[in-house]
C-alpha positions as CSV (number, residue, x, y, z in Angstrom):
1,M,-4.1,20.8,12.0
2,A,-5.7,17.9,10.0
3,S,-9.3,17.5,9.9
4,N,-11.1,14.4,11.3
5,L,-11.9,13.4,7.8
6,Q,-8.3,13.4,6.6
7,I,-7.3,11.5,9.7
8,V,-9.7,8.7,9.2
9,V,-9.8,8.1,5.5
10,S,-6.0,8.4,5.2
11,F,-5.8,5.2,7.0
12,L,-8.3,3.0,5.4
13,F,-6.1,0.3,4.2
14,C,-3.3,2.7,3.7
15,G,-1.0,1.4,6.1
16,M,-0.9,4.9,8.2
17,A,-2.3,6.0,11.4
18,M,-2.1,8.8,13.7
19,V,-0.9,9.2,17.3
20,D,-3.3,10.7,19.9
21,A,-1.0,13.7,20.6
22,I,-0.1,15.2,17.4
23,S,1.2,18.4,19.0
24,H,4.2,16.6,20.3
25,S,7.6,16.9,18.5
26,D,11.0,15.4,18.5
27,S,14.5,16.5,17.5
28,V,14.8,14.2,14.6
29,R,15.0,16.0,11.3
30,F,12.5,14.8,8.8
31,V,12.8,15.1,5.0
32,N,11.3,18.3,3.3
33,F,7.7,17.2,2.6
34,S,6.7,20.8,2.2
35,A,8.7,21.2,-1.1
36,A,7.2,18.0,-2.4
37,A,3.7,19.2,-1.6
38,A,4.5,22.3,-3.6
39,G,5.0,20.3,-6.7
40,H,8.7,20.4,-6.7
41,G,9.1,16.6,-7.4
42,V,10.3,13.8,-5.0
43,C,13.8,13.7,-6.2
44,R,14.4,17.3,-5.9
45,S,12.6,18.0,-2.7
46,V,12.9,14.8,-0.6
47,V,15.8,12.6,-1.9
48,E,18.5,14.8,-3.3
49,P,18.7,17.2,-0.3
50,E,19.6,14.2,1.9
51,G,22.6,13.4,-0.5
52,Y,21.3,10.4,-2.3
53,S,21.3,10.3,-6.2
54,C,17.9,10.4,-7.7
55,S,16.0,10.1,-11.0
56,E,12.5,10.7,-12.1
57,H,10.8,8.2,-14.4
58,K,7.5,7.5,-16.0
59,V,5.6,4.3,-16.7
60,T,2.8,3.8,-19.1
61,T,0.4,0.9,-18.4
62,K,-1.4,-1.0,-21.2
63,D,-4.6,0.8,-20.4
64,G,-3.1,4.2,-20.5
65,Y,-2.3,5.3,-17.0
66,I,1.0,7.3,-16.6
67,L,2.6,6.3,-13.3
68,G,5.3,8.3,-11.6
69,M,8.4,6.5,-10.1
70,Q,11.7,7.4,-8.6
71,R,15.1,5.7,-8.5
72,L,17.5,6.4,-5.7
73,A,20.8,5.1,-4.7
74,S,23.5,5.2,-2.1
75,K,25.2,8.5,-1.0
76,S,28.5,6.7,-1.7
77,G,27.7,6.0,-5.4
78,G,29.3,3.3,-7.2
79,S,27.2,0.4,-8.7
80,S,24.2,-0.8,-6.9
81,R,23.2,-4.4,-6.2
82,K,19.8,-5.7,-6.8
83,P,17.0,-3.5,-7.6
84,V,14.1,-3.2,-5.0
85,L,10.6,-2.1,-5.9
86,L,8.7,-0.4,-3.0
87,Q,4.9,-0.5,-3.3
88,H,2.6,1.5,-1.0
89,G,-0.9,0.9,0.2
90,L,-4.3,2.5,-0.4
91,F,-4.9,6.4,0.0
92,M,-1.0,6.7,0.0
93,D,1.4,7.1,-2.5
94,G,5.5,6.6,-2.6
95,M,5.9,9.3,0.1
96,T,5.0,6.2,2.5
97,W,8.7,5.2,2.4
98,F,9.8,8.6,3.5
99,L,7.6,9.2,6.6
100,L,10.4,8.2,9.0
101,P,13.6,10.3,9.0
102,P,16.8,9.6,7.2
103,G,18.5,6.7,8.9
104,Q,15.3,5.2,9.8
105,N,13.1,5.0,6.8
106,L,13.3,2.1,4.6
107,A,14.0,3.5,1.4
108,F,17.0,5.3,2.4
109,L,18.0,2.3,4.6
110,L,17.9,0.1,1.4
111,A,20.0,2.7,-0.7
112,D,22.6,2.8,2.3
113,N,23.0,-1.1,1.8
114,G,23.8,-0.6,-1.8
115,Y,20.3,-1.5,-3.3
116,D,18.9,0.1,-6.4
117,V,15.8,1.6,-5.0
118,W,12.5,2.2,-7.2
119,I,9.5,3.8,-5.7
120,I,6.2,3.7,-7.5
121,H,3.0,6.0,-6.9
122,G,-0.2,4.2,-7.8
123,R,-2.7,5.5,-10.3
124,G,-4.8,8.4,-9.3
125,S,-2.3,9.7,-6.6
126,K,-0.6,12.9,-6.9
127,Y,2.4,11.9,-8.9
128,S,0.4,9.6,-11.3
129,R,-2.5,11.7,-12.2
130,G,-2.0,11.3,-16.0
131,H,-3.5,9.2,-18.8
132,V,-3.1,9.1,-22.6
133,S,-6.6,9.6,-23.2
134,Y,-8.7,10.5,-20.3
135,D,-8.9,13.7,-18.0
136,L,-9.3,13.2,-14.2
137,D,-12.8,14.4,-14.6
138,D,-13.6,11.7,-17.0
139,R,-15.6,8.9,-15.3
140,A,-13.7,6.3,-17.3
141,Y,-10.4,7.2,-15.5
142,W,-11.6,5.9,-12.4
143,D,-13.2,2.8,-13.6
144,W,-10.6,0.3,-12.0
145,S,-10.1,-1.6,-8.9
146,W,-7.1,-3.2,-7.5
147,D,-7.7,-6.1,-10.1
148,E,-6.1,-3.6,-12.7
149,L,-3.3,-2.8,-10.3
150,A,-2.2,-6.4,-10.2
151,A,-2.9,-7.1,-13.8
152,L,-1.7,-4.0,-15.4
153,D,0.1,-1.4,-13.0
154,L,2.5,-4.0,-11.4
155,P,3.5,-5.8,-14.5
156,A,4.1,-2.4,-16.2
157,T,6.4,-1.3,-13.5
158,V,8.3,-4.5,-13.2
159,D,8.8,-4.6,-16.8
160,Y,10.0,-1.1,-16.8
161,I,12.6,-1.7,-14.0
162,Y,13.6,-5.0,-15.6
163,N,14.4,-3.2,-19.0
164,Q,16.3,-0.5,-17.3
165,T,18.3,-2.7,-15.0
166,K,18.5,-6.1,-16.6
167,Q,18.1,-7.6,-13.3
168,K,15.5,-9.6,-11.4
169,M,14.3,-7.5,-8.3
170,H,13.0,-7.8,-4.9
171,Y,9.6,-6.7,-4.1
172,V,8.4,-5.0,-0.8
173,G,4.8,-4.1,-0.4
174,H,2.7,-2.5,2.5
175,S,-0.9,-3.5,3.0
176,Q,-2.8,-3.3,-0.4
177,G,0.5,-3.4,-1.9
178,N,0.8,-7.0,-0.8
179,L,-2.6,-7.9,-2.1
180,I,-1.8,-6.7,-5.7
181,A,1.6,-8.7,-5.6
182,L,0.0,-12.0,-4.2
183,A,-2.8,-11.6,-7.1
184,A,-0.3,-11.1,-9.7
185,V,2.1,-14.0,-8.9
186,S,-0.7,-16.4,-8.2
187,K,-1.8,-15.9,-11.9
188,G,2.1,-16.7,-12.8
189,H,2.9,-13.1,-13.7
190,L,6.0,-11.5,-13.0
191,V,7.7,-14.5,-11.5
192,N,10.7,-14.6,-13.8
193,K,11.5,-11.1,-12.9
194,L,11.0,-11.2,-8.9
195,T,13.9,-12.4,-6.9
196,S,11.8,-12.2,-3.6
197,V,8.5,-10.9,-2.3
198,T,8.1,-9.2,1.1
199,L,4.8,-8.4,2.5
200,L,4.7,-5.7,5.4
201,C,1.2,-6.3,7.0
202,P,0.0,-8.8,4.2
203,I,-3.6,-7.8,3.0
204,A,-5.0,-11.0,1.6
205,Y,-7.8,-12.7,3.1
206,M,-9.8,-9.9,5.2
207,H,-12.8,-11.8,6.7
208,H,-11.6,-11.3,10.5
209,M,-10.5,-7.6,10.1
210,S,-11.5,-6.0,13.4
211,S,-11.2,-2.4,12.6
212,L,-14.4,-0.7,13.9
213,L,-14.4,2.0,11.4
214,M,-13.9,-0.4,8.6
215,R,-16.5,-2.9,9.9
216,G,-18.9,-0.1,10.3
217,S,-18.4,1.4,6.8
218,I,-18.7,-1.9,5.4
219,D,-21.8,-2.5,7.3
220,L,-23.3,0.5,6.2
221,F,-22.6,-0.1,2.5
222,F,-20.8,3.2,2.0
223,A,-18.9,2.2,-0.9
224,E,-22.0,0.7,-2.6
225,G,-23.7,4.1,-1.8
226,F,-20.9,6.1,-3.3
227,Y,-20.8,3.9,-6.5
228,W,-24.7,4.0,-7.1
229,L,-24.4,7.7,-6.8
230,K,-21.9,7.5,-9.8
231,I,-19.3,8.9,-7.6
232,K,-16.3,7.3,-9.3
233,E,-13.5,9.0,-7.4
234,F,-13.4,8.6,-3.8
235,D,-11.5,11.8,-2.5
236,P,-10.9,11.8,1.2
237,N,-11.0,15.4,1.2
238,G,-14.4,15.7,-0.6
239,G,-17.9,16.4,0.7
240,P,-19.4,13.0,0.4
241,A,-16.5,11.6,2.6
242,Q,-17.1,14.2,5.1
243,K,-20.7,13.3,5.4
244,F,-19.8,9.6,5.7
245,L,-17.5,10.4,8.5
246,E,-20.3,12.4,10.4
247,K,-22.5,9.4,10.1
248,M,-19.8,6.9,11.4
249,C,-19.2,9.2,14.4
250,K,-22.7,9.0,15.4
251,L,-22.4,5.2,16.0
252,Q,-22.3,4.0,19.5
253,F,-19.5,1.8,18.8
254,V,-17.2,4.1,17.1
255,D,-15.1,6.5,19.3
256,C,-14.1,9.4,17.1
257,N,-11.9,10.8,19.8
258,N,-9.6,7.9,19.3
259,L,-9.7,7.6,15.6
260,M,-6.5,5.9,15.2
261,T,-7.2,2.8,17.5
262,A,-10.8,2.7,15.9
263,L,-9.2,2.2,12.4
264,S,-5.9,0.4,12.6
265,G,-5.6,-0.9,16.0
266,K,-3.3,-0.1,18.9
267,N,0.0,1.1,17.4
268,C,2.8,1.1,19.9
269,C,5.4,3.4,18.9
270,L,4.4,5.9,16.2
271,K,6.5,9.2,16.0
272,P,4.3,12.3,16.5
273,S,6.4,14.5,14.4
274,A,5.7,12.3,11.4
275,M,2.3,13.7,11.3
276,D,3.3,16.9,10.0
277,S,5.0,15.3,7.1
278,F,2.2,12.9,6.5
279,M,-0.6,15.7,6.2
280,E,1.6,17.8,3.8
281,N,1.2,15.0,1.2
282,E,-1.6,12.8,2.1
283,P,-4.3,11.4,1.7
284,Q,-4.4,10.4,-1.8
285,P,-7.7,9.6,-3.9
286,T,-8.7,6.1,-5.0
287,S,-11.5,4.9,-7.0
288,T,-14.9,4.0,-5.4
289,K,-14.9,0.8,-7.3
290,N,-11.8,-0.2,-5.6
291,L,-13.3,0.5,-2.3
292,L,-16.2,-1.6,-3.2
293,H,-14.0,-4.6,-4.4
294,L,-12.2,-4.4,-0.9
295,S,-15.6,-4.5,0.8
296,Q,-16.6,-7.6,-1.2
297,M,-13.5,-9.3,0.2
298,V,-14.2,-8.5,3.9
299,R,-17.9,-9.7,3.6
300,R,-17.0,-13.0,1.8
301,G,-13.6,-13.8,3.0
302,T,-12.2,-14.7,-0.3
303,I,-9.6,-13.2,-2.7
304,A,-11.4,-12.8,-5.9
305,M,-11.9,-10.6,-8.8
306,Y,-14.3,-7.7,-8.8
307,D,-18.0,-8.9,-8.6
308,Y,-20.3,-6.7,-10.9
309,D,-23.4,-8.4,-8.9
310,N,-24.8,-9.2,-12.3
311,E,-24.4,-12.6,-14.0
312,D,-24.6,-11.3,-17.5
313,Q,-21.9,-8.6,-16.7
314,N,-19.5,-11.0,-14.9
315,V,-20.1,-13.4,-18.1
316,K,-19.1,-10.6,-20.3
317,R,-16.1,-9.7,-18.3
318,Y,-15.0,-13.2,-17.1
319,G,-16.8,-15.7,-19.2
320,Q,-18.5,-17.0,-16.2
321,P,-21.2,-16.0,-13.9
322,T,-19.0,-15.4,-10.9
323,P,-15.7,-13.7,-10.5
324,P,-12.6,-15.8,-10.7
325,V,-10.8,-16.4,-7.4
326,Y,-7.0,-15.8,-7.1
327,D,-5.8,-19.1,-5.9
328,I,-2.9,-18.5,-3.6
329,T,-2.0,-22.1,-3.8
330,Q,-0.6,-21.3,-7.3
331,I,2.1,-19.0,-6.1
332,P,5.3,-20.8,-7.2
333,K,6.7,-22.7,-4.3
334,D,10.2,-21.8,-4.7
335,L,9.6,-17.9,-4.8
336,P,11.1,-16.5,-1.6
337,L,8.4,-15.0,0.6
338,Y,8.8,-12.9,3.6
339,L,5.7,-11.9,5.8
340,T,5.6,-9.8,8.9
341,Y,2.6,-8.9,10.8
342,G,1.6,-7.4,14.2
343,S,-0.4,-8.7,17.1
344,T,-2.6,-5.7,17.6
345,D,-3.4,-4.9,13.7
346,A,-7.0,-4.4,13.4
347,I,-6.6,-4.3,9.6
348,T,-4.3,-7.2,8.9
349,S,-5.7,-9.7,11.3
350,A,-3.5,-12.3,12.6
351,K,-6.2,-14.8,12.0
352,D,-6.4,-13.9,8.3
353,V,-2.6,-14.0,8.1
354,Q,-2.9,-17.7,9.4
355,I,-5.2,-18.4,6.6
356,L,-2.7,-17.3,4.1
357,L,0.1,-19.1,5.8
358,R,-2.1,-22.3,5.4
359,S,-2.6,-21.6,1.8
360,L,1.2,-21.6,1.6
361,K,1.5,-24.7,3.6
362,D,3.1,-26.4,0.6
363,H,5.6,-23.8,-0.2
364,M,9.3,-24.8,0.1
365,G,10.3,-24.5,3.7
366,D,13.3,-22.5,3.3
367,K,11.7,-20.1,0.9
368,L,8.8,-19.0,3.3
369,M,9.7,-16.8,6.4
370,S,7.3,-15.1,8.8
371,Q,7.8,-12.6,11.5
372,F,5.3,-12.0,14.2
373,V,5.9,-8.7,16.1
374,D,4.2,-8.3,19.5
375,N,2.3,-4.9,20.0
376,Y,2.8,-3.9,16.5
377,A,-0.3,-2.6,14.3
378,H,-0.7,-1.4,10.9
379,A,1.0,1.9,11.0
380,D,3.8,0.9,13.0
381,Y,5.4,-0.7,10.0
382,V,6.0,2.6,8.3
383,M,6.0,5.1,11.2
384,A,7.3,3.6,14.2
385,D,10.3,4.9,16.0
386,N,11.8,1.3,16.4
387,A,10.8,-0.1,13.0
388,R,14.3,-0.1,11.9
389,E,15.3,-2.5,14.7
390,K,12.1,-4.5,14.8
391,V,11.2,-4.8,10.9
392,Y,13.7,-3.2,8.6
393,E,16.9,-5.0,9.9
394,P,15.3,-8.6,9.8
395,L,13.9,-7.7,6.3
396,L,17.5,-6.6,5.3
397,A,19.0,-9.9,6.5
398,F,16.2,-11.8,4.3
399,L,17.1,-9.8,1.1
400,K,20.7,-10.5,1.6
401,L,20.2,-14.2,1.4
402,Y,19.1,-13.7,-2.3
403,N,21.4,-11.1,-3.5
């Protein structure tokens, strides 16, 4: 049984959530997460037993992080069509795309439709713990925020896939995975190697985020507290995080008996049996600096680089006293974009998505598509029993326009 701590922090910006009755079960077979948790590798334990071809890959970033990645293709073999890169959210890894059973999860659906599917695991997560110089215990290993994910990890991943396939690719992100894509393409990076960008629960502007747990943690300056205490790695299963949860649960406006709703909003259709698979692999660590950066965004309502709260440090890093802003209006107007968001999502607020859409008002009309899903919240996009019909089939139709 998962602890309350695991449940809460697993869902902070990660795009996952729990159902209230985790003891339920259903008859659908799930992939073998226990083997992956035991260290047998994603291909051998999760993908190949379902009949899909799979290969393991390593990507090294310019700042030395070694990222794990898998490539899978259809059971039927033969040549695949366009590559698709799947990017998970915060406190998660590439296992996000296998939480739903075969026939329903996005990774296998894409492979079944002939796509060349690439799944990346973010720095610091289970399959991306390596570095050419630093050990995990080195403070320098955790000195990064999502700025580095956008400027270093994503370009390294896209370049690797492009060099392997000699093709431009589709990009599909969830939650924080969308933020790093928007930041990168707004700077003009990757554009010549991307065919389209799909944003599931697009994290961009965050000022209207209504999650009680997230708002409470930001009001308590918990990320700043960890950072000031020189706790560089935020481990969801560690003692400091446990103390944070205990403090949060004492607040009158946070109902810790209904953690899922308090954090991510009212999800409509989660599969209870997905929780066992989820808890065998998640949650994953991130850097405290990354959490602090996200907190800055919520407070200020802007998409900007990390603020060192010191003009001298900002000038040293950026050449100016305040951090540069990611200008969404600079995203190439002919880059095909597909956004989908839900009415009850407490993390990706519909109000904030509207701000994002207004920033894209000059985008070419036939290159920008958006989908509003009634009664859907943050976790439904990767765990709902009707995600295939509600989200993935419309997504597949969008991708086929640009094959």
